[in-house]
C-alpha positions in Angstrom: 50.5 -60.9 50.3 49.3 -64.1 49.1 52.6 -65.7 49.2 53.1 -64.8 53.0 49.6 -66.7 53.4 51.1 -69.6 51.7 54.3 -69.7 53.7 52.6 -69.4 57.1 50.0 -72.2 56.0 53.0 -74.5 55.2 54.5 -73.7 58.7 51.3 -74.4 60.4 51.0 -77.8 58.7 54.3 -78.9 59.4 54.0 -77.9 62.9 50.7 -79.8 63.1 52.5 -82.8 61.4 55.3 -82.9 64.0 52.9 -82.7 66.8 50.6 -85.3 65.6 53.7 -87.7 65.2 55.1 -87.7 68.7 56.9 -91.0 68.4 59.3 -89.8 65.7 61.9 -87.7 67.4 64.2 -86.0 65.1 66.7 -84.8 67.7 67.9 -88.1 68.9 71.4 -89.0 67.9 70.7 -92.7 67.2 68.4 -95.0 65.4 65.9 -97.4 67.2 65.8 -100.9 66.0 63.8 -104.2 67.0 63.7 -107.7 65.9 61.8 -108.2 62.3 61.2 -111.4 60.1 63.8 -114.1 60.5 65.6 -112.8 63.3 66.8 -109.8 61.2 67.3 -106.4 63.0 65.0 -103.8 61.5 64.2 -100.0 62.0 61.3 -98.8 64.2 59.9 -95.6 65.7 62.0 -94.0 68.4 61.2 -95.7 71.9 63.2 -93.4 74.0 64.5 -89.9 73.7 67.2 -88.3 75.9 66.0 -85.6 78.3 69.1 -84.4 79.9 72.4 -85.2 81.5 74.2 -84.4 85.0 77.9 -84.1 85.2 79.0 -85.6 88.5 81.3 -84.0 91.1 84.9 -84.6 90.4 87.3 -84.5 87.4 86.9 -86.6 84.2 89.7 -89.3 84.0 91.3 -90.9 80.9 90.9 -94.3 82.3 87.4 -95.7 82.8 86.9 -96.9 86.4 84.4 -99.8 87.4 81.8 -97.3 88.7 78.2 -98.5 89.8 74.8 -96.8 90.3 71.8 -97.5 92.6 68.7 -95.6 92.5 66.0 -95.5 95.4 62.9 -93.4 94.5 61.4 -93.9 97.7 64.5 -92.0 99.1 64.7 -89.6 96.0 68.1 -90.6 95.9 70.7 -92.0 93.2 74.0 -93.6 94.9 76.9 -93.7 92.6 80.2 -95.9 93.6 82.9 -93.8 92.4 86.6 -95.5 92.6 88.3 -92.2 91.6 86.9 -90.1 94.6 87.0 -93.4 96.7 83.5 -92.8 98.1 79.8 -93.0 97.2 78.2 -89.8 95.7 74.8 -89.0 96.8 72.2 -87.1 94.1 68.5 -86.6 94.2 66.6 -87.9 91.4 67.1 -84.8 89.6 70.8 -85.0 89.6 71.5 -82.3 92.2 74.0 -83.1 95.1 71.8 -84.4 98.1 72.8 -83.6 101.7 72.6 -86.5 104.0 70.5 -86.0 107.2 72.6 -84.5 110.1 75.6 -83.8 108.2 76.7 -81.2 105.6 78.1 -84.1 103.0 76.6 -85.3 100.0 79.3 -88.4 100.1 79.4 -91.7 102.0 82.4 -93.7 103.0 85.0 -91.2 102.4 88.1 -92.3 104.6 86.7 -95.8 104.9 86.4 -97.0 101.1 89.2 -97.5 98.9 87.9 -98.7 95.4 84.0 -98.9 95.8 83.0 -100.7 92.4 79.5 -101.9 93.3 76.5 -100.4 95.3 73.0 -101.7 96.2 70.0 -100.6 98.0 67.9 -102.8 100.4 65.8 -101.4 103.1 67.3 -98.8 105.1 70.7 -99.9 104.0 73.4 -98.8 101.3 75.6 -101.9 100.6 79.0 -101.2 98.9 81.6 -103.8 97.5 85.1 -102.6 97.9 87.5 -104.3 95.6 90.8 -103.3 97.1 89.5 -103.7 100.6 88.1 -106.9 99.9 85.0 -106.3 102.0 81.2 -105.2 101.8 80.4 -102.2 103.8 77.0 -101.5 105.2 75.9 -97.6 105.6 72.9 -96.0 106.8 71.3 -94.6 103.5 70.1 -91.6 104.8 72.7 -90.6 107.1 75.8 -92.3 105.4 76.8 -93.6 109.0 78.9 -97.1 108.9 76.8 -99.8 110.5 79.0 -102.8 109.6 81.5 -104.6 107.4 81.6 -108.2 105.7 84.9 -109.9 104.8 85.8 -113.1 103.4 83.4 -115.9 104.7 84.8 -118.3 107.1 83.4 -121.4 105.7 85.1 -124.5 104.5 82.8 -124.4 101.3 84.8 -121.2 100.4 88.1 -122.9 99.3 91.4 -121.1 100.3 92.1 -120.7 96.7 88.7 -119.0 95.8 89.1 -115.2 95.4 87.1 -112.7 97.5 87.3 -109.7 95.6 83.7 -107.8 95.7 83.0 -106.3 92.7 79.2 -105.9 91.9 76.1 -106.9 94.4 72.7 -106.9 94.8 70.6 -107.6 98.0 67.0 -109.0 98.4 64.4 -108.2 100.8 65.4 -111.2 102.9 68.9 -109.8 103.4 70.4 -112.3 100.9 73.6 -110.7 99.2 74.3 -112.0 95.7 77.9 -110.9 95.1 79.9 -111.0 92.0 83.4 -111.7 93.2 86.4 -111.0 90.8 87.9 -114.4 89.4 85.4 -116.6 91.2 84.5 -119.2 88.6 81.9 -121.0 90.8 79.1 -118.2 90.1 77.5 -115.6 92.5 78.6 -115.9 96.2 75.3 -115.8 98.3 75.6 -114.4 101.7 72.9 -114.1 104.5 73.4 -110.8 106.4 71.5 -110.3 109.6 71.5 -107.2 111.9 72.2 -107.8 115.3 70.8 -106.2 118.5 73.8 -103.8 118.9 73.4 -102.8 115.4 76.1 -104.6 113.9 75.8 -107.0 111.0 76.9 -110.8 110.8 77.0 -112.7 107.5 76.6 -116.4 106.7 77.8 -117.9 103.4 75.0 -119.8 101.9 76.4 -121.0 98.5 77.1 -120.3 95.0 74.2 -119.4 92.5 74.4 -119.2 88.8 77.7 -120.5 87.8 78.3 -120.6 84.0 79.3 -123.6 81.8 82.5 -124.2 80.3 82.4 -122.8 76.9 83.1 -125.6 74.3 85.6 -124.7 71.6 87.4 -126.5 68.8 90.5 -126.4 71.0 88.7 -128.1 74.0 87.2 -130.7 71.7 90.7 -131.4 70.2 92.3 -131.6 73.8 89.3 -134.3 75.0 89.9 -136.2 71.8 93.7 -136.5 71.9 95.0 -135.5 75.4 95.7 -137.7 78.2 94.1 -136.9 81.7 97.3 -135.5 82.9 97.8 -133.4 79.7 94.1 -132.3 80.0 94.6 -131.0 83.5 97.5 -128.9 82.2 95.1 -127.1 79.8 92.1 -127.1 82.1 89.7 -124.5 81.2 87.4 -122.8 83.6 83.9 -121.1 83.1 83.5 -117.6 82.8 83.1 -115.4 86.0 79.7 -113.5 86.2 80.3 -109.6 85.9 77.2 -108.2 87.0 74.0 -109.2 88.9 70.2 -107.6 89.3 67.2 -108.8 91.2 63.6 -108.4 90.1 60.7 -107.4 92.5 59.9 -110.9 92.8 63.3 -112.0 93.9 64.6 -113.9 90.9 68.4 -113.3 89.9 69.7 -112.2 86.7 73.3 -112.5 85.8 75.5 -110.8 83.2 78.6 -112.5 81.9 80.5 -110.1 79.7 81.9 -111.3 76.5 80.4 -114.6 76.6 79.8 -116.6 73.5 76.0 -117.1 74.2 73.4 -116.4 76.9 75.4 -113.3 78.2 72.3 -112.6 80.3 70.5 -115.3 82.2 67.3 -115.4 84.3 67.9 -117.8 87.2 65.0 -119.6 89.0 64.9 -120.0 92.9 67.2 -123.0 92.5 69.8 -121.0 90.7 69.1 -122.8 87.4 69.1 -120.4 84.4 65.5 -120.8 82.8 65.6 -117.8 80.2 68.0 -115.8 78.1 67.1 -113.0 75.9 66.6 -113.7 72.1 69.2 -111.6 70.9 72.8 -112.0 72.5 74.8 -108.9 73.1 78.1 -110.2 74.4 79.4 -106.9 75.4 76.5 -106.2 78.0 77.8 -104.3 80.8 74.7 -104.0 83.2 71.0 -104.7 83.3 68.0 -103.4 85.3 64.6 -105.2 85.7 61.3 -103.1 86.2 58.1 -104.1 87.6 56.9 -106.1 84.9 60.3 -108.1 84.5 61.1 -106.2 81.4 65.1 -106.3 81.0 67.1 -103.2 80.3 70.6 -103.7 79.4 73.4 -101.2 78.6 76.5 -102.4 76.4 79.9 -101.3 76.6 79.6 -99.5 73.1 76.6 -97.5 74.4 73.7 -99.5 73.0 70.8 -99.9 75.1 68.5 -103.0 74.6 65.1 -103.6 76.1 63.6 -107.1 76.3 60.3 -108.2 77.6 59.9 -110.7 80.2 60.0 -113.5 77.8 63.6 -112.5 76.3 62.0 -110.9 73.2 63.8 -107.9 72.0 61.5 -104.8 72.0 64.0 -102.0 71.3 67.7 -101.4 70.7 69.0 -97.9 70.6 71.9 -95.6 71.1 75.7 -96.4 70.3 78.8 -94.3 70.4 78.8 -91.0 69.0 81.8 -89.0 68.3 79.9 -85.8 68.3 79.0 -86.0 72.1 75.6 -85.3 71.4 72.9 -85.5 74.1 71.7 -89.3 74.3 75.0 -90.7 73.3 77.1 -92.8 75.2 80.8 -93.8 75.3 81.6 -96.0 78.3 78.2 -96.9 80.2 78.6 -98.7 83.3 75.3 -98.9 85.0 71.6 -98.6 84.1 68.4 -98.1 86.0 64.6 -98.0 85.2 62.3 -95.7 87.2 58.9 -96.5 88.2 57.6 -94.4 85.3 59.7 -96.2 82.9 62.3 -93.7 82.1 66.1 -94.8 82.3 69.3 -93.4 84.0 72.4 -94.5 82.7 76.0 -94.1 84.3 78.6 -93.2 81.6 82.1 -93.3 83.4 84.1 -92.0 80.5 82.6 -88.5 81.0 81.6 -88.9 84.7 77.8 -88.2 83.9 74.4 -89.7 84.2 71.9 -89.5 81.0 68.2 -89.7 81.3 66.0 -91.1 78.9 62.0 -90.8 78.7 59.6 -93.1 76.8 58.0 -91.9 73.5 54.3 -92.4 73.1 55.1 -95.2 70.7 57.0 -97.1 73.5 54.3 -96.4 75.8 51.7 -98.4 73.6 54.3 -101.2 73.3 54.8 -101.6 77.3 51.1 -101.4 77.7 50.4 -104.2 75.3 53.2 -106.1 76.7 51.9 -106.0 80.2 48.5 -107.3 78.7 50.3 -110.1 77.1 52.4 -111.0 80.3 49.1 -111.0 82.3 47.6 -113.4 79.7 44.9 -110.7 78.6 45.4 -111.3 75.2 42.0 -110.2 73.9 42.2 -107.1 75.9 45.6 -106.0 74.2 44.7 -107.2 70.8 43.5 -103.5 69.8 47.0 -102.1 71.1 49.0 -104.8 69.1 46.9 -103.9 65.8 47.7 -100.3 66.4 51.5 -101.2 66.8 51.7 -103.0 63.6 49.9 -100.2 61.8 52.8 -98.2 63.0 55.3 -100.7 61.9 54.5 -104.0 60.4 57.6 -105.4 61.0 57.4 -105.5 64.8 57.3 -109.3 65.0 56.4 -109.5 68.7 53.1 -108.2 67.8 52.3 -111.1 65.7 53.0 -113.6 68.9 50.6 -111.5 70.8 47.8 -111.4 68.1 48.2 -115.0 67.7 47.6 -115.8 71.5 44.4 -113.6 71.0 43.3 -115.8 67.9 44.0 -119.1 70.0 41.8 -117.7 73.0 38.8 -116.9 70.5 39.3 -120.4 68.9 40.3 -119.2 65.5 43.1 -121.6 65.1 43.5 -121.0 61.4 44.4 -117.3 61.9 46.5 -118.2 64.8 48.5 -120.6 62.7 49.2 -117.9 60.2 50.0 -115.3 63.0 52.4 -117.7 64.6 54.4 -118.5 61.7 54.7 -114.6 61.0 56.0 -114.5 64.4 58.2 -117.3 63.7 57.0 -118.9 67.0 57.3 -122.7 66.3 56.0 -123.9 69.8 52.8 -121.7 69.3 52.6 -122.8 65.6 52.6 -126.4 67.0 49.9 -125.9 69.5 47.8 -124.2 66.8 48.4 -126.8 64.4 47.6 -129.6 66.8 44.2 -128.2 67.4 43.6 -127.8 63.7 44.6 -131.2 62.9 42.6 -132.7 66.1 39.5 -131.0 64.6 40.1 -132.6 61.1 40.5 -136.0 62.6 37.3 -135.8 64.5 35.4 -134.6 61.3 37.0 -137.0 58.8 38.0 -140.2 60.9 35.2 -142.4 59.4 36.2 -141.9 55.8 39.9 -142.2 56.9 39.2 -145.6 58.4 37.1 -146.6 55.3 40.1 -145.9 52.8 42.5 -148.1 55.1 40.0 -150.9 55.0 39.4 -150.7 51.2 43.2 -150.5 50.7 43.8 -153.4 53.1 40.8 -155.3 51.0 42.3 -154.9 47.8 45.8 -156.0 49.0 43.9 -159.3 50.2 42.0 -159.7 47.1 45.2 -159.4 44.8 47.0 -162.0 46.9 44.0 -164.2 46.7 43.7 -163.7 42.7 47.5 -164.0 42.5 47.2 -167.4 44.1 43.9 -168.9 42.7 43.3 -167.0 39.4 47.3 -166.2 38.1 46.0 -165.7 34.6 43.8 -162.9 35.6 46.6 -160.8 36.7 49.0 -162.1 34.0 48.6 -159.1 31.7 49.3 -156.8 34.6 52.5 -158.6 35.7 53.6 -159.0 32.0 53.4 -155.3 31.5 55.4 -154.6 35.0 57.9 -157.2 34.0 58.6 -155.4 30.7 58.9 -152.0 32.4 61.4 -154.0 34.8 63.5 -155.4 32.3 64.4 -151.9 30.6 68.2 -151.7 31.5 68.0 -148.2 33.5 64.8 -149.1 35.4 66.4 -152.5 36.3 69.4 -150.7 37.8 67.7 -148.2 39.6 65.4 -150.9 41.2 68.8 -152.5 42.2 68.9 -149.9 45.0 66.9 -152.1 47.0 69.7 -154.7 47.0 72.1 -152.0 48.5 69.3 -151.3 51.1 69.0 -154.9 52.2 72.5 -156.3 51.7 75.3 -153.9 50.8 78.5 -156.1 50.4 76.5 -158.5 48.0 75.4 -155.6 45.9 78.6 -154.1 45.6 80.1 -157.5 44.5 77.4 -157.7 41.8 78.4 -154.2 40.6 82.0 -155.0 40.5 81.9 -158.2 39.0 78.5 -158.6 37.2 77.6 -155.1 36.2 74.5 -155.0 38.0 74.6 -151.3 38.0 76.1 -148.7 35.9 77.5 -145.1 35.8 74.4 -143.7 34.3 72.1 -145.2 36.7 74.5 -143.9 39.4 74.3 -140.4 37.8 70.4 -140.5 38.0 70.4 -141.4 41.7 73.0 -138.7 42.1 70.6 -136.1 40.6 68.0 -137.5 42.6 70.1 -137.0 45.9 70.8 -133.3 44.9 67.1 -132.9 44.0 66.5 -134.2 47.6 68.5 -131.4 49.2 66.0 -128.8 47.4 63.0 -130.9 48.6 64.1 -130.8 52.1 63.8 -127.0 52.1 60.5 -127.2 50.1 58.6 -130.3 51.5 59.8 -130.5 55.0 57.2 -129.4 57.5 57.6 -125.7 58.9 58.4 -127.0 62.6 61.1 -129.2 61.5 62.7 -127.1 58.8 65.6 -124.6 59.7 65.5 -123.1 56.4 63.0 -121.5 54.2 62.3 -121.1 50.5 62.7 -117.3 51.2 66.1 -117.6 53.0 67.7 -120.5 50.9 69.7 -120.0 47.6 68.9 -123.0 45.4 72.1 -122.8 43.3 74.2 -122.9 46.6 72.4 -125.8 47.7 73.0 -127.7 44.4 76.6 -126.5 44.2 77.3 -127.7 47.7 75.6 -131.1 47.7 77.4 -131.8 44.4 80.6 -130.6 45.5 80.6 -132.5 48.9 79.5 -135.8 47.6 81.9 -135.8 44.7 84.7 -134.4 46.9 84.2 -137.4 49.2 84.3 -140.0 46.5 87.3 -138.5 45.0 89.2 -138.3 48.3 88.3 -142.0 49.1 89.7 -143.1 45.7 92.6 -141.3 46.2 93.2 -142.5 49.6 92.5 -146.1 48.7 95.2 -146.0 45.9 97.8 -145.6 48.6 96.3 -148.0 51.1 96.2 -151.1 48.8 92.4 -150.6 47.9 91.1 -152.4 45.0 88.2 -150.3 44.0 88.3 -148.3 40.7 87.1 -144.8 40.6 84.0 -145.9 38.7 83.0 -148.4 41.3 83.8 -145.9 44.0 81.2 -143.4 42.4 78.4 -146.1 41.7 79.1 -147.6 45.3 78.7 -144.4 47.2 75.8 -143.2 45.5 73.9 -146.7 45.8 75.3 -147.1 49.3 73.0 -143.9 50.2 69.9 -146.0 49.3 68.3 -145.8 53.0 68.5 -141.9 52.5 67.4 -142.1 48.7 64.4 -144.0 49.5 63.1 -142.9 52.9 64.0 -139.2 52.9 61.2 -137.8 50.9 58.5 -139.8 52.8 59.9 -138.4 55.9 59.7 -134.8 54.6 55.9 -135.4 53.7 55.2 -137.0 57.2 57.0 -134.1 58.8 53.9 -131.8 57.6 51.6 -133.4 59.5 53.6 -133.8 62.8 53.5 -131.4 65.9 56.2 -131.0 68.7 54.3 -133.6 70.5 55.4 -136.2 67.9 58.7 -134.7 67.3 60.4 -138.0 68.8 59.1 -140.1 65.9 60.7 -137.6 63.4 63.9 -137.3 65.0 64.3 -141.1 65.8 63.4 -141.8 62.0 65.8 -139.3 60.6 68.6 -140.7 62.9 67.9 -144.3 61.7 68.0 -143.1 58.0 71.4 -141.2 58.4 72.6 -144.0 60.5 71.7 -146.7 58.1 73.1 -144.7 55.3 76.4 -144.4 57.1 76.6 -148.0 57.8 75.8 -148.9 54.1 78.6 -146.6 52.9 81.0 -148.0 55.6 80.3 -151.5 54.4 80.4 -150.7 50.8 84.1 -149.3 51.4 84.9 -152.7 53.1 83.7 -154.8 50.1 84.9 -152.3 47.4 88.5 -152.1 48.6 88.6 -155.7 50.2 89.3 -154.0 53.5 89.2 -155.7 57.1 87.1 -153.6 59.8 90.1 -151.7 61.0 91.4 -151.0 57.5 88.0 -149.2 56.5 87.9 -147.4 59.7 91.4 -145.9 58.7 90.4 -145.3 55.2 87.4 -143.4 56.5 89.4 -141.3 58.5 91.9 -140.7 56.1 89.4 -139.7 53.4 87.7 -137.2 55.7 91.2 -135.7 56.6 91.9 -135.4 52.8 88.5 -133.8 52.2 89.4 -131.2 54.9 92.8 -130.6 53.6 91.2 -129.9 49.8 88.7 -127.5 51.3 91.6 -125.8 53.2 93.6 -125.6 50.0 90.7 -124.2 48.0 90.3 -121.5 50.7 93.9 -120.5 50.6 94.0 -120.6 46.7 90.8 -118.4 46.5 92.6 -115.9 49.0 95.7 -115.8 47.0 94.1 -115.5 43.5 91.9 -112.6 45.2 94.9 -111.0 46.3 96.9 -111.4 43.1 93.9 -109.8 41.0 93.7 -107.3 43.9 97.2 -106.3 43.7 97.0 -105.8 39.8 93.8 -103.9 39.9 95.2 -101.3 42.4 98.4 -101.3 40.3 96.3 -100.6 37.0 94.2 -97.8 38.9 97.3 -96.0 40.4 98.7 -96.0 36.7 95.9 -94.5 35.3 95.5 -92.2 38.2 98.8 -90.8 37.6 98.3 -90.6 34.1 
């Protein structure tokens, strides 16, 4: 009997454990992820659980039509544009067929619509985009009565070649229609729709909104570089056409451009300019929906649902195609809508169904905390964010919110650490500016004193050097002995390359002012600088960190690149009447990098004391350092090989080309060697397996 008590006790404890952890849903057919450190995608607690699905009227087709969905909670209705049945199906929020007022039908537009691909609700009207008829139809949303139709705008701004093929649309509260027209590269078409006294509608073309920029590719760069104007016109590339649109409660426009390389989802301001894109780009995004807090809900063609806050930070990503067809899995989603209670409805055209998802307790905490953050109530939401971090320490958005709370309290040191954990460099810069400003105010007196003392010591040195030279003679004698050491003298000759590169190269070629050994020392210093750029450069200006950098890779890469360029330049010069020997090519190349070798480390150190307010200082100085080094290398090539200006230009171009070909050869050779050994490995495996 005691064993039965033990079994019952275990079952009771297991039940309590499950109830106590409602945020962990074991039944969902997917994992949930969020953004973690260094932009990585990390698992998190389940945010949404599937609660049901509704199979729509009609048959399931093998093809995947361009369906669309609009939800009107005030009217307890879901409107689904279905090109297969050539009408708009009307359901209630629970997914049951809804009979329209004064009729016995639950469909709109039968006999009128040919291929409805987009649907939108505004006020009392239902707007339907018909791709085949190339019109926008306006229906009464409660009775299904046709009230008007809009065809191609009669406006000279709409060119004769501009396609008018309505696909998706949204309508704001002022009657403005934002239309996705298939093939229209100028962006969304904005039409102003007005109801007339007789109940009909008239439209006025306002303009284009949210046009995409032409994407830059290697091919387009090559064409712009070498092709003539006439040739460029033949290969003229056009920007991508937006594929979907959404409108927030504030009237802000969001566009979707499927398969874009970047910024697939864009938030536009009132002027139509992009002001925000989500931090994580899902290029296969199909549709989006915006809630009252301007959080963004997107669904991708492979069945993932991604949720972003109003700043574009990824909160959750879940879903994905599931071959077992379990509840919650999606195959070909075409539309998504978020309800007032936060639950989601997704339209899957492959199985002709809609799937519902509800927030978990964990997601409710996150959205409540996000609401506080959006409203600037950082201290009020601090407890919620701390609770979220206790549940998932990798939920990186939490650190940003906590940092803002620390900033509001004036605890800038804590905010600095939290902004760094959140990888928010703009916030880090704000906190550091406050810390630096406070430190300067407290220590300005002794800083000025130290500067004055250094100036005084310099003045005293100059006076003693002029009036009492014997007093400084021992110091100068010791310094002179150090300078006369061969390796030291040659290293100090870097200053000559810094000042006058041609004269320094001449002295190297004909008077042995430098040697291979000193060049090797500088070469090692160059490699060390690559490591120091990661270790010493300030956080705000460093795209790498000690934790995500491979020291061996940095050393090998910097070594191979510099040596490769030296060798390529030597080989090119031997066939273009160059006079420089390989020895002098190596020495001159290294020494010509004098501006970088001398000034890079000081700039790395200075960057630790700068904020984004002084970013221009760092950027200009680094441009000067790199530019000066490039000029020194170019002048060294001219003097080394006795080239004219244009001969040196030709040599540089050929050197870069030869270096690129060498890299390509190494890549191809590596692939061939890998395939060679892979072939024999598979052969041996087959032999031993058969044996």
